N, C-alpha and C positions, 0 to 999 in steps of 0.2 A: 729469150732466156728470162727477162723480168716477168713477163706474162706467166710463164711456166712456174716461177717462184711464187707468184701471188696465188695461182691455182693450188699450189701445194700447201701454202699456209691455211687457205679456206678449208681445204680438205681435211687438214689436221684439226682445225677448230671444230668442224662439224663432228669429227670422230670423237672429240673430247666431250662435246655436248651430248651427242648420242649415247657415250658411255655413262655420263652423268645422269641423263634422263632415264636410261634403263635401270641404273642402280636405285635412284630415288623411287622409280616406279615400283621396285621390289619391296619397298616398305609396306608393312602391314600393321594392323591394329595390335598385333602381339608386341610390337615395340613400344607401346605407349599404355599408361595407366592414368586414370584421372581420380582426383579426390574432390567431391564425392564421386562414387562409381557411376551413379545416376545424377544428372544435374538437378539442382534444387533452388527454388527461389528463396532468398534470405533478405529481408528488409528492402524489397524491391529491386534487388540485384540478383544476378545469377553468377556467384563466384566459382571459380574452378582452379584447381592446381594440376598441372599437366606434368607428369614425369616421362621423359623419353630416351631413347638410345639410338645412336647412330652406330651400326655394327662395324666390325673391323673391315678394312679394304672397301668401304663404301664411299667415304667423303673424299672427293677429288681434291688434291693438294692446292689447285688454283681456284677452287670454286667458292662463291659467297652464296650462302643459302639462307633466305628469309623464311621463318615459319610463322604463319598467322592462324590462330584459332577462328573458325567461322561457325556460328550457330545457324543452321538452315531450318527454316520453318515454312509452312504453306504460305506463299505470297511474299517471301522475303528472306534476307539474311542479315545477320548482325556480325560485325567483325570485332575481334578482341585485339589486344595489344600484341604487336609483332616482336619477335626476337630473331636477330640476325647472327649467323655463325660464318666462320671462314676456315678455309684450308690452310695447311702448314705453310705454304708458299705465298700467301697473301698477307700484305702489310696492312694492318688495320687495328681497331681497338675492339673488334668483336671477339667472342669466345672462339678459341681455336680447336678445331676437331682433328684428331690425329687420323691419318689415313690407315696406318697399320693396325692401331688398337681400337679405333672408333672413339665414342665418348658419350657420356650422359648428360642430360640437361633437365632443367626444371623451369616451367613457365607458370606465372600466375596472371590470370585475367579475369574480368568480370563483364557481364553483359547486362544493360538496362532491361528489366523484365517487361514483356508485353503478354497479354492473354494468349495471343496466338503462338506463343512459344511452348504452350502446354504439351504440344506434340512437336518435337524437333530432335535434330541430331547434331552432334558436335563433330566437326571435321578439322583436321589440320590441312592447311594450304601451304605448299612448298613452291619457291620461286628460286631458281638457280641462276647465277650470273658467272660468265667468265669474260672478263673485259667488258665491252659495251653490249654484248649479246646476252639474251635472257631467255630461259627455257621454263615453262611452266610444267610442274610435275603433277600428276594425278592426285587429287585429295585423298586423304586417308580418314575414315569414320572411326572415331575413338570412344564415342559415348552417345547415350540417349538423353533426352530431357523433355520437359522440365517438370519436377515435382513442385506443385504450387500449394501444397497443404496448408502452409502457413497463412495464406489468403483466406482461409475459412474463418479467421478470427472476426469478431463482429463487435463493434462499439455499440450498434443499435440493440444488441442483446445484453449488453452490460447493465449494471445497476446504478442509476443516477442517485444523487444525494439529496434526500429530504431534509430541509432544515427544521429540526425538531422543536417542538414546543418545550417549555420548562415548567409545565403544570405539575404541581404536587398537591395531591388531595390532602395529605396530612403534612403540615409544616410543623417542625419541632423547634420551640424556643426554650432557652434557659435563661432565667433572670436571677441575679446574684446579689447578695448583700453581705456585709461583714458587721459582727457584733465585736467590738474591741474590748479587752480587759486590761486591768491594771497589773502591774508586776506581781506575781505570786498570789493573784486573787482570781476568784471565779464568780464574783457577784455581778448580776446584771445591773447596769447603771441606767437610770432613767435618761440621761442625755444620749445614750446609745440607742435605747429603744424608741426614742422620739426623734433620732437623727435622720437625715435624708436618706441614708442607705437603707435602713430597715423600713422606714416609712414608704420608700418607693417600691420595696418588695411587697409590702402589705397591700398597696394599691394594685399592683399586678395580680395578686391573689384575688382581690375583691372583684377585678374585672374579669378574670377567668371564670369565677364563680357564677357570674351574671350572664355571660355571653353564651348564646346557644351554640356557637361554633367552636367553643373552646372547652378544653378539659385538662385539669391538673392530673398529671400522670404520676409524679412522685416529688418528695421533698428530700433533698440531701443535705445533711448537717456534718460538717467536718471541722473538729475542734483541734487547737494545737496549743503547745506551749512553746516559748522561745528556748534555743538551746543554751541557756545559762542557768546555773544550778544544778543540783544533782538529778540523775535519771529518774530515781524513785519518786522524788518530789514532782517532777515535771509530769511523770505518768499520771499520778493522782490529780494533779491540777488540770491536765487536759481532759481527764475523765469527767471531773466535776463541770468544766466548761461545757462539755458536750451534754451532760445531763440537763443543766439549767437551760441551755438553748433549745433543746429538744422539748422540754416541758412548755417553754414559752411558745414555740411554734405550734404545738399541739393545741394550745388554747386558741391561737390565731385561726388555725384551721376549723376548729369548732365553731367560732364566731362566724366565719364565712360559710359555714355549712358545707364544707368541703371534706369528703373521704377520700384519702389517698395513702399511699405507702410512704412512711417516714423512716429513712435510713440514716441512723446516726453512727458516726466512728470518730476516734480520736487519735492523734499522733503526739506521742511524748515530747519529741523534739524534732522541730520542723527544719531539719538541715537542708533539705531540697529548696524550701522557701528561702532560707537564709542565703544560699549560694545565689539563687536568682536575683535576689534583692542586691546583694554585694556587686554582682556583675554589672547591673544596670546603674549603680551608684557612681559617684565622683570621690568615693573615700580613698584617702591616701593609702598606699600599699595594698589596694585591693587585689592585685595580682599575687601577692604573697599570701593573703588570706585564701584565695582560692586554691593555691598550691597546697597549703596545709590541709585543706579538705580532702585533696586527692591522695595525700600522703598518709593520712591517718584514718582509720575506720572507727576506732574506739572513740564514743562520744566524750569521755572525760579527757582523753589525750587531745583531742581537737579543741575542746574549750581551753585547756591549760596552754596550749601552743598559741592559740589566738589571743589570750589575755597577755601573753608574753610580748605581743606587738603593741607596747603600751601607747604609742602615738595614735595608732589607729582605733584602738579598743574603745575610747571614749566616744568616738563617732559612731561606732557599731551600737554602743548602749543607748545613744541618743536618737539615732536615725533609723537603724535596721531592726533591732530587737523588739521595740514596741509594736511594729507592724505585723509580728509574728504571734503575738498573744491574742488570738482571735477564734471565733467560730465563723466559718464560711457557710452561708446558707444558699442553696441552689434549688430554686423552684422551676420544675420542668413542666412545661405546657404544651399540649398539641393543639394547633389550629386546624380544624377540620373543614376542608373545602366543600364546594358544591358537588352534588351527586352527578353522574353521567346524564340522568334523566333532566336534571335541572339545566345542566349546561346545554344540552341539545335543544331544549325548549327556548332558552334564552337566545341561543344562536339563531334559531328560526325566526323568533318574533321580536325580540328586543336585545339585539347583539351588542348594543351600546352599554348594557349593563355588565358585560364581560371584559376581563383584561385581555390583552393581546395573546398571553399564553393560554387562557382559558378558551378563547374562540379558535386558536390553532389546534388546541386539544380536541375540540368538538369535530374537527375534520377527521380525526382518527376513529370516531365513533360512528361514521356513516359508511354505507357499503359501496356506493357507486362512485366512480370518478367524476361524473357530472355533479353529484352532491358535494364532493370535496372541492371541485373547482368553484361552485357557488359560494361555499364558505370562505375560500381563499380570496375571492374577489372582494367579498365584504370586509375581510380583514385588512386587505390592501387599501380599501377606501377608508376604513376607520383609523388605520395605523400607517400612514404613507411614509413614515420614517423607518419602518421595520421591513427589512429586505426578505424576511422568510416566506411570507405568503406569495410574493411574486416569484421567487425561486421555485416554490412548490408547484405552482401553476406550470411553469417550464418543465418540471420533472414529468408531470402527467402528459403533457404534449409530447416529450421525448419517448415515453413508454408507448404512446399511441402511434409513433412513427412521424409525427408532425414536427419535423426538425426545424423548419422555418420559424414556427412560433416558439418552440423551445429557445432558439437562439435569441429571439426577440426579448423573451422573458428574462433570460439569463443576463443579457446585456442591461436590461432595466434594473435588475436586482444589483448588478455591479455598480450602476451608477449611485445606488442608495448606500451600498458598502462595498467598496472595491476589494477590501480584504476578507470578505466573507469566505470561509474555506469551502463551504458547500458549493457556492456559486463558481469558485474557481475550479473545482473538481469537475463539475458539470460542464464548464466551457472546455476543459481538457478533453472530455468525452466526445464533444462535437469535433474538436481538433483531430482526435484519433479516427472519428468517422471519415474524416477527409485526408486520412493518412499523413497528417502532419504531426509527427512525433516530437519534433523540436519545439513547437509551440505547445504541445501538451505537457512536455517536461517542465517548461517555465511555470505553467499554470499550476501543476501538481505540487510545485515547491511551495506553493501558497495555500495548500489545502490540508495542512497538518491537522490531525485529530479527527478527520472525518471517517466514519466507520467503513465506508465503501473504498477508501483510498487504495489499499492494498490490491483489491480486485482490478481497479483501474490502472494501477502500476503494472500489474501482470500483463494486460492487454498491451501497454506501451512497450514492455519488454519483448513481446511476441513480434511487434511491428519492427523493432530495431534488431531483431535476431539474437537477443540475449536470452536464450531459452533456459538457462540455469537459474537466473534470477526470476524468470516467469514462474517457474514452478514453485519457488519459495513465496512469492507474492500470493500465489493462488492457494496457499495452504489452508485447508478447511472449506474452500469454496466448491460447490457443486454446479458447475456450469459448463456449457460446451467450450468456452474459452479456457477454462481450467483443464478439461480433458485434453484439448488440443495441445496445451503447453506440455503436458506430459507425453504426449504422442511425439512432439518435436523433439523432446528430450529422451526418447526412446525407452520411456518407462511405461510399457504397455499394459502391465497388470494394473498399475495405479490408474491409468487412463480408463481401462475397462471398468474398474470399480466406481469411478466418478460417473461414467455415462449410465451405469446402472442405477445410481441414486439420484439422478436429476429429476426433480419433482414433476416437471412438465416437459418431457421430451418433444422436440419438433423434428423436422426433417433433417436438419443438420446433425442432430444427435445420432439419428440412425446412420447417417453417412459416415461420421466419425467412427462409429462402431464397426462399419464395414471396412474402413481403412485400418483399424487395429487387426481386424480378421486377415486382411491382405498381408499386412506386415509379419504376422505370425503364422502365416500359411494355414489358416483356419477357413476353409471354403465355406462351411456352413455358417460362420459368423458373417462373412462377406454377404452371402445371400440374405440372411435374416436381417442384417443392418440395412441393406438397400431396399428390401421389402417395407421395412419400417419407414424408411425415408420416403419412398414412393407413396405410401399411404397418406402422408402428411403433405408432401409437395413433389409430384412427379418430375418437375423440372430439375429439382435438386439431385434426385436419383440419376437422371439421364446424363449428368455430368460425368458420371463414372465410365462412360463409353469412351471418352477421349482422355480420362485421367490415367497417367502413367502409373500411379498408385495400383491400378488393376490390371496392368498389362499381361499378367499371367492368366487372367480370367476371360479374356476377350473371345475364346472359343468355347467357354462354357455355356451350354444351352440355357441353364437357369439363369445365369447372369445376363445373357442376351434378351431373355424373356422380359426381364424387368426394366432394362435401361433402354431398349428400343421403342 
């Protein structure tokens, strides 16, 4: 009897398992959806959200079912994070699924991307348990993968940062002097004309008149009266001061044999100058005086209210007002630098006669990279404390694809100036080339102000899967990386525009154009893009044969003719 009872229990368990297996085997891909619909590589991962449904009268009340996402590819499989569900009569902490009503579930998982996953399939693997017994249920395919278009980004094709020269052919200088006047007077005093201020300006004028590389461009004379006394009186007084000062300087220009524009003007009451001097002073109640200026716009009201501040007014009369009775002279001079021909000749034969900025500028005047490198090497030799030439040698190496030399030069430049923004940006590019976005982010934080910074930031955003910020960073940039950012952001019209405007399209340019065609169901664009790609580099175009972006075209004769 005991033996008969055991056989009965075993038979019952087998029946349950058989029933469970049969029902689970009835699941099809119709019960599952994935986001994205086709798996896609993002920042080195393949993330996916799975929404599933267990139908009514499917889930055995005593069953425990573990669901595992499996990404299968040629030569291997990758397993995602499992989720376990239980029937209504199971005691446990897993999500319970009703037998009569079924149930919905959501799973999120991610796989570390490998190149072999470019052609792969996502399955759900089910394992059912009752007691200690286990039954494996057939897998269900729920998605294809993996789109790896984001990996077409390239640090090597990005623009490294040249550390620029600060050469200016024309340097503008302004030399100033003041002629001071006594209260309510407009006569020039010998003590003023022979004083250091005017004397120094006359020396600058004489120097500019004799120097071959200097030119006086203008002389400005601004005359003022202090804001005490009537407005009419001050206007006449300031006008006289301007006239006598202009007459004096015209004579000085004539003596120096300098012909230039003389611009004279006067201000009856210099309230702006008054406010500035008061704010800088230690006068008692200066805050009240400044407040009066803001409260009253009428000059007479201002003067009256300020005089009412009797304690401070004497200090104003002694310290501030005398400084406003003046003519301000401004001599504008241009220093004209060496011509391009002169700089090139000196850079070639006697570079020691050039400043660091002049010799760096010389590198912008030559055509070949070899000539530029020669100039930069000489600059680094003559000015070893300046990082710019070393950095720029690294830039040329980077553009030539010699990343080892580029790394060496950027590190050398960093030892000279660790905070150099161009150096930090270029080191960030090398980090992005090695897919090290974390290191790049730190370096880019020390590259503020570099012209190429936003472009490099865009590349970093692509690598980290932040496509919205990538398109913002690439604003105005015409490059493969910029077009790729818009493709990943699904703005195909903008991507197409950028691709058409790239100055020197390469194989990747054509390939990206073909992807835009595939995503917009434009077969002719696919074919033309791949033809252009193959013409530049056939190996790039052949990638399309296994690229899931072109899954719809694998039977197209024109497509196969290009990629095989």
